[in-house]
Backbone as CSV, one residue per row, in Angstrom:
resi,resn,N_x,N_y,N_z,CA_x,CA_y,CA_z,C_x,C_y,C_z
1,UNK,7.171,14.703,-12.587,6.377,13.592,-12.773,5.076,14.023,-11.973
2,UNK,4.024,14.339,-12.709,2.803,14.493,-12.017,1.782,13.664,-12.462
3,UNK,1.903,12.888,-13.370,0.876,11.872,-13.896,1.007,10.565,-13.100
4,UNK,0.041,10.002,-12.487,-0.082,8.964,-11.794,-1.304,8.145,-12.050
5,UNK,-1.141,6.859,-11.892,-2.475,6.071,-11.851,-2.543,5.342,-10.596
6,UNK,-3.640,4.811,-10.076,-3.892,4.388,-8.656,-4.342,2.861,-8.839
7,UNK,-3.583,1.894,-7.961,-3.900,0.567,-8.122,-4.754,0.123,-6.681
8,UNK,-5.797,-0.470,-6.814,-6.534,-0.623,-5.596,-6.978,-2.411,-5.732
9,UNK,-6.591,-3.019,-4.657,-6.866,-4.337,-4.422,-8.119,-4.403,-3.840
10,UNK,-9.173,-5.380,-4.109,-10.406,-5.223,-3.576,-11.211,-6.534,-3.528
11,UNK,-11.520,-6.663,-2.293,-12.434,-7.947,-2.159,-13.904,-7.392,-1.123
12,UNK,-14.968,-7.332,-1.550,-16.063,-6.955,-0.918,-15.861,-5.815,0.095
13,UNK,-15.581,-4.716,-0.740,-15.220,-3.315,-0.137,-16.298,-2.448,-0.324
14,UNK,-17.511,-2.652,-0.540,-18.653,-1.746,-0.877,-18.813,-0.757,0.326
15,UNK,-18.552,-1.049,1.521,-18.906,-0.292,2.582,-17.887,0.860,2.716
16,UNK,-16.899,1.004,2.038,-15.924,1.986,1.957,-15.216,2.463,0.803
17,UNK,-15.496,1.633,-0.378,-14.906,1.985,-1.687,-15.320,3.201,-2.220
18,UNK,-16.488,3.613,-2.157,-17.095,4.843,-2.501,-16.318,6.090,-1.850
19,UNK,-16.294,6.099,-0.762,-15.450,7.155,-0.114,-14.090,7.113,-0.429
20,UNK,-13.376,6.003,-0.580,-12.072,6.084,-1.062,-11.932,6.624,-2.499
21,UNK,-12.757,6.243,-3.356,-12.675,6.702,-4.840,-13.304,8.241,-4.946
22,UNK,-14.008,8.757,-4.126,-14.421,10.205,-3.888,-13.387,10.887,-3.493
23,UNK,-12.484,10.298,-2.371,-11.534,11.289,-2.099,-10.394,11.458,-3.139
24,UNK,-10.200,10.313,-4.101,-9.204,10.554,-5.102,-9.839,11.514,-6.168
25,UNK,-10.967,11.543,-6.360,-11.605,12.453,-7.281,-11.321,13.886,-6.876
26,UNK,-11.475,14.155,-5.556,-11.301,15.376,-5.226,-9.983,15.916,-4.810
27,UNK,-8.878,15.274,-4.929,-7.635,15.591,-4.951,-7.270,17.008,-5.802
28,UNK,-6.375,17.658,-5.267,-5.864,19.016,-6.006,-5.054,18.384,-7.153
29,UNK,-4.602,17.186,-7.212,-3.924,16.483,-8.181,-4.521,15.131,-8.387
30,UNK,-5.645,14.864,-9.056,-6.349,13.563,-9.147,-5.663,12.724,-10.085
31,UNK,-5.629,11.501,-9.983,-5.187,10.544,-10.851,-5.661,10.370,-12.306
32,UNK,-4.778,10.021,-13.226,-5.290,10.019,-14.657,-6.174,8.735,-14.775
33,UNK,-5.962,7.445,-13.848,-6.807,6.506,-14.023,-6.769,5.805,-12.528
34,UNK,-7.781,4.935,-12.265,-7.735,3.933,-11.237,-8.018,2.478,-11.669
35,UNK,-7.163,1.781,-11.285,-7.206,0.349,-11.713,-7.637,-0.473,-10.644
36,UNK,-8.610,-1.219,-10.539,-8.917,-1.942,-9.095,-8.941,-3.500,-9.642
37,UNK,-8.118,-4.184,-9.000,-8.048,-5.596,-9.054,-9.095,-6.264,-8.295
38,UNK,-9.869,-7.011,-8.912,-11.065,-7.426,-8.169,-10.833,-8.845,-7.584
39,UNK,-10.939,-9.236,-6.510,-10.772,-10.674,-5.974,-12.124,-11.288,-5.669
40,UNK,-12.687,-11.528,-6.671,-13.935,-12.191,-6.588,-15.072,-11.697,-5.721
41,UNK,-15.161,-10.332,-5.583,-16.073,-9.713,-4.722,-17.610,-10.109,-5.079
42,UNK,-18.341,-10.449,-3.859,-19.666,-10.850,-4.137,-20.889,-9.790,-3.838
43,UNK,-20.129,-8.619,-3.482,-21.128,-7.469,-3.131,-21.095,-6.477,-4.331
44,UNK,-21.378,-5.070,-3.933,-21.333,-4.072,-4.802,-20.231,-3.320,-5.254
45,UNK,-19.116,-4.139,-4.911,-17.881,-3.332,-5.113,-17.592,-2.921,-6.626
46,UNK,-17.808,-3.897,-7.529,-17.573,-3.510,-8.861,-18.488,-2.570,-9.617
47,UNK,-19.757,-2.486,-9.087,-20.701,-1.688,-9.476,-20.260,-0.180,-9.139
48,UNK,-19.729,-0.175,-7.938,-19.281,1.261,-7.257,-18.031,1.437,-8.167
49,UNK,-17.115,0.496,-8.619,-16.024,1.098,-9.100,-16.364,1.583,-10.750
50,UNK,-17.405,0.879,-11.331,-17.854,1.311,-12.528,-18.301,2.608,-12.674
51,UNK,-19.001,3.116,-11.569,-19.853,4.259,-11.299,-18.672,5.406,-11.403
52,UNK,-17.421,5.110,-10.909,-16.246,5.928,-10.857,-15.349,5.795,-11.827
53,UNK,-15.680,5.061,-13.173,-14.784,5.079,-14.211,-13.530,4.090,-14.063
54,UNK,-13.492,3.217,-12.994,-12.358,2.531,-12.728,-12.006,1.569,-13.984
55,UNK,-10.890,1.282,-14.132,-10.679,-0.139,-14.970,-10.689,-1.268,-13.893
56,UNK,-11.438,-2.244,-14.200,-11.589,-3.389,-13.473,-10.868,-4.484,-14.026
57,UNK,-10.015,-4.988,-13.269,-9.403,-6.395,-13.684,-9.658,-7.383,-12.816
58,UNK,-10.088,-8.434,-13.150,-10.539,-9.766,-12.257,-9.112,-10.392,-12.112
59,UNK,-8.918,-10.833,-10.694,-7.837,-11.698,-10.352,-8.267,-12.956,-10.875
60,UNK,-7.194,-13.733,-11.301,-7.380,-15.006,-11.973,-8.196,-15.932,-11.109
61,UNK,-9.418,-16.425,-11.682,-10.124,-17.420,-11.127,-9.427,-18.703,-10.645
62,UNK,-9.749,-19.316,-9.635,-9.114,-20.631,-9.345,-7.720,-20.498,-8.646
63,UNK,-7.073,-19.385,-8.631,-5.752,-19.139,-8.202,-5.838,-18.408,-6.741
64,UNK,-5.220,-19.205,-5.878,-4.997,-18.781,-4.493,-4.578,-17.353,-4.585
65,UNK,-5.241,-16.332,-3.766,-5.107,-14.829,-3.843,-3.714,-14.655,-3.292
66,UNK,-3.028,-13.895,-3.791,-1.547,-13.437,-3.337,-1.597,-11.716,-3.525
67,UNK,-1.107,-11.290,-2.493,-1.114,-9.801,-2.356,-0.026,-9.318,-3.413
68,UNK,1.114,-9.811,-3.494,2.167,-9.349,-4.547,1.596,-9.622,-6.006
69,UNK,1.035,-10.585,-6.276,0.325,-10.927,-7.486,-0.750,-10.138,-7.801
70,UNK,-1.513,-9.646,-6.958,-2.590,-8.763,-7.443,-2.065,-7.219,-7.574
71,UNK,-1.139,-6.898,-6.822,-0.348,-5.530,-7.234,0.383,-5.494,-8.540
72,UNK,1.015,-6.584,-8.830,1.808,-6.709,-10.099,0.811,-6.858,-11.388
73,UNK,-0.425,-7.299,-11.166,-1.328,-7.320,-12.269,-1.861,-5.894,-12.436
74,UNK,-2.055,-5.340,-11.531,-2.714,-3.837,-11.484,-1.558,-3.043,-12.057
75,UNK,-0.224,-2.886,-11.446,0.606,-1.841,-11.844,0.849,-2.101,-13.482
76,UNK,1.093,-3.415,-13.738,1.000,-3.712,-15.137,0.291,-2.999,-16.219
77,UNK,-0.944,-3.045,-15.671,-2.152,-2.343,-16.705,-1.903,-0.865,-16.696
78,UNK,-1.196,-0.321,-15.935,-1.305,1.195,-15.827,-0.310,1.599,-16.801
79,UNK,-0.355,3.018,-17.270,0.649,3.474,-18.316,1.174,4.920,-17.976
80,UNK,1.323,5.157,-16.712,1.865,6.369,-15.971,3.049,6.161,-15.347
81,UNK,4.020,6.984,-15.115,5.299,6.828,-14.510,5.390,6.626,-13.022
82,UNK,4.115,6.951,-12.483,4.102,6.817,-11.034,2.823,6.153,-10.826
83,UNK,2.934,5.272,-9.576,1.506,4.569,-9.595,1.426,4.625,-7.792
84,UNK,0.322,4.878,-7.481,-0.279,4.905,-6.196,-0.833,3.562,-5.847
85,UNK,-0.369,3.006,-4.749,-0.999,1.902,-4.252,-1.891,2.227,-3.049
86,UNK,-3.125,1.779,-3.199,-4.066,2.273,-2.264,-4.999,1.267,-1.731
87,UNK,-5.215,0.929,-0.278,-6.238,-0.092,0.000,-7.615,0.381,-0.312
88,UNK,-8.482,-0.456,-0.523,-9.907,0.039,-0.970,-10.700,0.729,0.172
89,UNK,-10.132,0.424,1.552,-10.871,1.199,2.577,-10.105,2.127,3.261
90,UNK,-9.199,2.917,2.413,-8.307,3.920,2.902,-8.603,5.222,2.210
91,UNK,-9.777,5.846,2.594,-10.037,7.386,1.872,-8.672,8.282,2.205
92,UNK,-8.269,9.068,1.528,-7.443,10.085,1.696,-7.987,11.097,2.371
93,UNK,-7.277,11.730,3.387,-7.867,12.376,4.782,-7.762,13.957,4.317
94,UNK,-6.984,14.301,3.264,-6.925,15.749,2.762,-6.836,15.720,1.453
95,UNK,-7.310,16.916,0.893,-7.378,17.186,-0.520,-6.131,17.233,-1.235
96,UNK,-4.866,17.454,-0.609,-3.770,17.441,-1.213,-2.745,16.388,-0.697
97,UNK,-3.380,15.324,-0.377,-2.424,14.279,0.359,-1.616,13.672,-1.115
98,UNK,-2.262,13.620,-2.247,-1.560,13.017,-3.299,-0.589,13.964,-3.848
99,UNK,-0.867,15.289,-3.822,0.260,16.236,-4.132,1.212,16.053,-3.216
100,UNK,1.274,15.875,-1.965,2.288,15.843,-0.979,2.993,14.480,-1.318
101,UNK,2.623,13.568,-1.761,3.300,12.415,-2.160,4.076,12.852,-3.479
102,UNK,3.510,13.333,-4.432,4.246,13.763,-5.410,5.266,14.745,-5.519
103,UNK,5.093,15.650,-4.517,6.304,16.528,-4.250,7.296,15.929,-3.569
104,UNK,7.339,14.803,-2.806,8.676,14.230,-2.336,9.389,13.719,-3.621
105,UNK,8.820,13.308,-4.686,9.586,12.824,-5.809,10.470,13.800,-6.437
106,UNK,9.932,15.068,-6.261,10.706,16.174,-6.607,11.739,16.555,-5.695
107,UNK,11.702,16.358,-4.347,12.454,16.762,-3.447,13.835,15.984,-3.188
108,UNK,13.477,14.825,-3.299,14.499,13.679,-2.755,14.801,12.554,-3.777
109,UNK,14.073,12.390,-4.858,14.124,11.502,-5.899,14.112,10.191,-5.331
110,UNK,13.328,9.784,-4.707,13.012,8.097,-4.004,12.700,7.277,-5.210
111,UNK,12.520,6.080,-4.755,11.744,5.206,-5.624,10.475,4.922,-5.135
112,UNK,10.185,5.186,-3.825,8.896,4.889,-3.333,8.639,5.889,-2.173
113,UNK,7.424,6.320,-1.941,6.898,7.077,-0.788,5.671,6.480,-0.124
114,UNK,5.633,6.447,1.298,4.477,6.048,1.661,3.872,7.227,2.538
115,UNK,2.582,7.200,2.956,2.096,8.302,3.634,1.780,7.843,5.162
116,UNK,1.052,8.622,5.896,0.550,8.626,7.027,-0.820,7.954,7.141
117,UNK,-1.040,6.958,8.162,-2.252,6.333,8.415,-2.655,6.560,9.720
118,UNK,-4.011,7.226,9.693,-4.835,7.809,10.746,-6.006,6.619,11.309
119,UNK,-6.174,6.492,12.516,-7.377,5.637,12.753,-8.558,6.267,12.621
120,UNK,-9.577,5.561,12.640,-11.100,6.167,12.578,-11.857,6.063,13.932
121,UNK,-12.757,6.511,14.113,-13.713,6.644,15.284,-14.000,5.200,15.376
122,UNK,-13.861,4.266,14.448,-14.144,2.832,14.638,-13.145,1.692,14.896
123,UNK,-11.733,2.478,14.973,-10.600,1.751,15.194,-10.706,1.277,16.632
124,UNK,-10.515,-0.054,16.756,-10.066,-0.388,18.151,-8.851,0.093,18.925
125,UNK,-8.703,-0.241,20.121,-7.476,0.474,20.895,-6.165,0.019,20.281
126,UNK,-6.158,-1.299,20.130,-4.766,-1.894,19.547,-4.491,-1.237,18.295
127,UNK,-5.434,-1.189,17.223,-4.862,-0.628,16.002,-4.808,0.835,16.325
128,UNK,-5.574,1.753,16.940,-5.388,3.115,17.245,-3.844,3.221,17.757
129,UNK,-3.449,2.435,18.788,-2.196,2.611,19.394,-1.234,2.214,18.359
130,UNK,-1.330,1.291,17.581,-0.135,0.922,16.564,-0.138,2.077,15.487
131,UNK,-1.104,2.232,15.068,-1.101,3.495,13.813,-0.374,4.907,14.515
132,UNK,-0.857,5.345,15.713,-0.288,6.381,16.102,1.161,6.171,16.478
133,UNK,1.588,4.962,16.740,3.070,4.806,17.203,3.967,4.651,15.889
134,UNK,3.437,3.869,15.047,4.243,3.801,13.576,4.263,4.922,12.790
135,UNK,3.065,5.667,12.665,2.927,6.708,11.645,2.988,8.063,12.388
136,UNK,4.310,8.393,12.572,4.719,9.556,13.333,4.385,11.017,12.356
137,UNK,4.871,12.006,13.032,4.589,13.329,12.418,5.893,13.988,11.780
138,UNK,6.920,13.311,11.779,8.271,13.718,11.244,8.650,12.939,9.906
139,UNK,9.080,13.629,8.953,9.502,12.896,7.585,10.683,12.168,7.923
140,UNK,10.727,10.842,7.248,11.878,10.068,7.360,12.360,9.579,6.069
141,UNK,13.585,9.751,5.905,14.239,9.029,4.572,15.154,8.101,4.962
142,UNK,14.752,6.925,4.173,15.448,5.624,4.450,16.350,5.342,3.441
143,UNK,17.598,4.919,3.739,18.657,4.477,2.904,19.294,2.811,3.077
144,UNK,18.959,2.657,4.368,19.411,1.192,4.624,18.450,0.388,5.045
145,UNK,17.695,0.444,5.982,16.530,-0.461,6.340,15.218,0.144,6.574
146,UNK,14.601,0.281,5.372,13.276,0.910,5.230,12.239,0.232,5.827
147,UNK,11.040,0.869,6.196,9.797,0.623,6.424,8.949,0.961,5.201
148,UNK,7.910,0.318,4.841,7.119,0.828,3.888,5.726,0.000,3.877
149,UNK,4.771,0.676,3.266,3.301,0.182,3.514,2.476,0.599,2.451
150,UNK,1.972,-0.558,1.846,1.106,-0.394,0.557,-0.207,0.223,0.661
151,UNK,-0.496,0.090,2.027,-2.099,0.759,2.052,-2.164,2.068,1.558
152,UNK,-1.101,2.816,1.523,-1.026,4.175,1.013,0.372,4.510,0.737
153,UNK,0.798,4.328,-0.762,2.081,4.693,-1.129,2.124,5.041,-2.590
154,UNK,3.266,5.425,-3.090,3.447,5.817,-4.526,4.787,5.356,-5.017
155,UNK,4.954,4.634,-5.940,6.190,4.129,-6.428,6.368,4.631,-7.953
156,UNK,7.813,4.507,-8.243,8.208,4.769,-9.732,8.086,3.432,-10.313
157,UNK,7.081,3.514,-11.627,6.798,2.168,-12.084,8.263,1.654,-12.768
158,UNK,9.130,2.393,-13.282,10.499,1.787,-13.883,11.088,1.035,-12.510
159,UNK,10.986,1.570,-11.571,11.684,0.721,-10.399,10.918,-0.565,-10.045
160,UNK,9.710,-0.561,-10.295,8.826,-1.738,-10.083,9.144,-2.567,-11.356
161,UNK,9.368,-2.190,-12.410,9.926,-3.001,-13.759,10.955,-3.877,-13.428
162,UNK,12.148,-3.106,-12.873,13.266,-3.686,-12.378,13.087,-4.595,-11.294
163,UNK,12.245,-4.459,-10.290,11.957,-5.179,-9.138,10.409,-5.325,-8.828
164,UNK,9.799,-6.293,-9.440,8.313,-6.540,-9.194,8.271,-7.124,-7.775
165,UNK,7.022,-6.837,-7.346,6.622,-7.558,-5.953,6.882,-8.928,-6.081
166,UNK,7.513,-9.589,-5.094,7.857,-10.986,-4.864,6.810,-11.853,-4.650
167,UNK,6.324,-12.702,-5.868,5.152,-13.486,-5.638,5.285,-14.678,-4.706
168,UNK,6.587,-14.831,-4.285,6.719,-16.044,-3.519,6.416,-15.602,-1.990
169,UNK,6.188,-14.170,-1.820,5.749,-13.657,-0.604,4.282,-13.354,-0.512
170,UNK,3.405,-13.638,0.658,2.144,-13.336,0.592,1.769,-12.491,2.008
171,UNK,2.231,-11.254,2.035,2.124,-10.565,3.270,3.574,-9.881,3.350
172,UNK,3.430,-8.615,3.822,4.607,-7.634,3.950,5.286,-7.498,2.690
173,UNK,4.843,-7.932,1.520,5.488,-7.676,0.207,5.958,-6.304,0.071
174,UNK,5.401,-5.368,0.829,5.778,-4.063,0.658,7.255,-3.845,1.369
175,UNK,7.465,-4.440,2.423,8.588,-4.140,3.065,9.870,-4.869,2.428
176,UNK,9.433,-6.074,1.781,10.664,-6.872,1.023,10.902,-6.117,-0.104
177,UNK,9.955,-5.653,-0.855,10.136,-4.686,-2.047,11.141,-3.669,-1.615
178,UNK,10.530,-2.893,-0.612,11.381,-1.790,-0.169,12.936,-1.927,0.140
179,UNK,13.222,-3.237,0.798,14.417,-3.430,1.126,15.296,-3.862,0.008
180,UNK,14.542,-4.381,-0.885,15.135,-4.743,-2.313,15.883,-3.754,-3.035
181,UNK,14.971,-2.670,-3.348,15.163,-1.557,-3.995,16.217,-0.546,-3.208
182,UNK,16.268,-0.654,-2.034,17.220,-0.049,-0.998,18.535,-0.507,-1.343
183,UNK,18.502,-1.735,-1.412,19.785,-2.720,-1.341,20.544,-2.344,-2.726
184,UNK,19.620,-1.779,-3.731,20.163,-1.419,-5.083,20.544,0.188,-5.085
185,UNK,20.546,0.514,-4.166,20.742,2.077,-4.227,19.619,3.204,-4.179
186,UNK,18.451,2.643,-4.059,17.209,3.543,-4.037,17.130,3.972,-2.695
187,UNK,16.012,5.094,-2.577,15.504,5.622,-1.447,14.156,5.348,-1.038
188,UNK,13.671,5.357,0.083,12.424,5.163,0.326,11.978,6.524,1.335
189,UNK,10.929,7.245,1.231,10.758,8.148,2.259,9.387,8.226,2.826
190,UNK,9.168,8.375,4.002,7.793,8.395,4.750,7.634,10.197,4.871
191,UNK,6.186,10.299,4.264,5.833,11.586,4.119,4.435,11.902,4.883
192,UNK,4.558,12.300,6.143,3.511,12.530,7.095,2.478,13.354,6.658
193,UNK,2.707,14.415,5.845,1.662,15.402,5.302,0.704,14.876,4.372
194,UNK,0.976,13.524,3.991,0.133,12.657,3.107,-0.578,11.851,3.914
195,UNK,-2.007,11.775,4.031,-2.482,11.062,5.037,-3.844,10.340,4.470
196,UNK,-4.212,9.358,4.999,-5.243,8.347,4.648,-5.818,7.988,6.069
197,UNK,-7.183,7.681,6.406,-7.727,6.958,7.082,-7.647,5.592,6.994
198,UNK,-7.357,4.775,8.107,-7.376,3.333,7.908,-7.903,2.579,9.390
199,UNK,-9.101,2.002,9.282,-9.807,1.648,10.383,-9.123,0.629,11.156
200,UNK,-8.880,-0.604,10.284,-8.297,-1.761,10.870,-6.702,-1.642,11.122
201,UNK,-6.128,-0.711,10.535,-4.532,-0.443,10.782,-3.678,-1.523,10.573
202,UNK,-2.641,-1.462,11.126,-1.363,-2.307,10.642,-1.660,-3.828,10.955
203,UNK,-2.015,-4.256,12.070,-2.180,-5.618,12.593,-3.465,-6.273,12.651
204,UNK,-4.649,-5.775,12.298,-5.795,-6.093,12.244,-6.131,-6.661,13.648
205,UNK,-6.134,-5.955,14.487,-6.311,-6.138,15.832,-5.183,-7.104,16.428
206,UNK,-5.782,-8.281,17.108,-5.179,-9.384,17.819,-5.128,-10.572,17.119
207,UNK,-5.091,-10.546,15.560,-5.348,-11.794,14.684,-3.951,-12.446,14.905
208,UNK,-3.805,-13.443,15.830,-2.621,-14.385,16.014,-1.974,-15.180,14.764
209,UNK,-3.053,-15.579,13.923,-2.767,-16.208,12.739,-2.079,-15.437,11.688
210,UNK,-2.672,-14.278,11.310,-2.245,-13.229,10.602,-0.815,-12.860,11.120
211,UNK,-0.654,-12.752,12.276,0.723,-12.199,13.007,1.804,-13.207,12.693
212,UNK,1.325,-14.591,12.535,2.497,-15.653,12.621,2.807,-15.510,11.251
213,UNK,1.878,-15.447,10.261,2.179,-15.418,8.833,3.169,-14.118,8.541
214,UNK,2.871,-12.940,9.085,3.838,-11.824,8.900,5.079,-12.196,9.560
215,UNK,5.178,-12.853,10.676,6.392,-13.006,11.416,7.256,-13.849,10.378
216,UNK,6.644,-14.750,9.971,7.413,-15.681,8.943,8.114,-14.996,7.845
217,UNK,7.211,-13.958,7.394,7.931,-13.188,5.997,8.814,-12.143,6.555
218,UNK,8.635,-11.635,7.717,9.540,-10.764,8.199,10.988,-11.366,8.681
219,UNK,10.998,-12.739,8.984,12.319,-13.504,9.251,13.143,-13.333,7.932
220,UNK,12.556,-13.179,6.749,13.409,-13.248,5.831,14.329,-11.742,5.756
221,UNK,13.597,-10.841,6.264,14.368,-9.476,6.482,15.448,-9.436,7.502
222,UNK,15.163,-10.255,8.574,15.971,-9.993,9.953,16.806,-11.428,10.386
223,UNK,16.682,-12.212,9.350,17.563,-13.510,9.589,18.906,-13.405,9.759
224,UNK,19.438,-12.245,9.472,20.949,-11.922,9.631,21.199,-11.079,10.899
225,UNK,20.138,-10.724,11.528,20.082,-9.884,12.913,20.870,-10.825,13.876
226,UNK,21.308,-10.240,14.900,21.906,-10.790,16.141,20.621,-11.783,16.910
227,UNK,19.616,-10.887,16.995,18.451,-11.627,17.545,17.302,-11.872,16.493
228,UNK,16.869,-13.183,16.604,15.938,-13.603,15.742,14.822,-14.442,16.378
229,UNK,13.938,-15.005,15.644,13.057,-15.596,16.338,12.486,-16.971,15.721
230,UNK,13.610,-17.838,15.507,13.296,-19.155,14.729,12.323,-20.040,15.487
231,UNK,12.090,-19.838,16.744,10.859,-20.658,17.305,9.607,-20.572,16.755
232,UNK,9.288,-19.432,16.083,8.205,-19.107,15.309,8.116,-19.800,13.973
233,UNK,9.034,-20.422,13.534,8.938,-20.981,12.345,8.752,-22.477,12.389
234,UNK,8.557,-22.959,13.541,8.427,-24.447,13.779,7.163,-24.838,13.371
């Protein structure tokens, strides 16, 4: 399988969207299509997307934005066996990063692959630390308790059709999805030779409100562990 589409969720990303789309265009194996799910952008994001020939789908107006729903809308619109999920502000760092993701499907037959995220010169110390700590230089094959990150990943569409992203979850939908497909016998692979730049990183600096929302979602994955954190759910 070499044909893939790209789904990008976007809200006011004109500052980096062109760089991201240009990086896709210059890949040794470029996508057959790019689908941009636009969440009420008020800047020039859609103008840029049109210049690059993206299929633009508007997130339903009047509906509270949900990360899972946006992904499901975008993936459904594609017609390729593989789908890259990419943040609008994450340009691919090398010309063969997409090819590196594609190669993993031939080597290990996973349901999903995610790549390495590198800090930029504008990343703060917290985000730089987190990115360099989490996204290492060694390939990892997960079969029981996977990590996964939708800022830069690729999935098999048939696996998504069997297990769409959970729209009751709004945040870390990637981790919840990965755990679900692994529970059904699939594999997730981390491939460090595929790389993007990501300025704000994993945790958006020290945003405690965002961190609490993520903790509440993570609890669903860890509630059977010996050590949990129910005090955060009060």
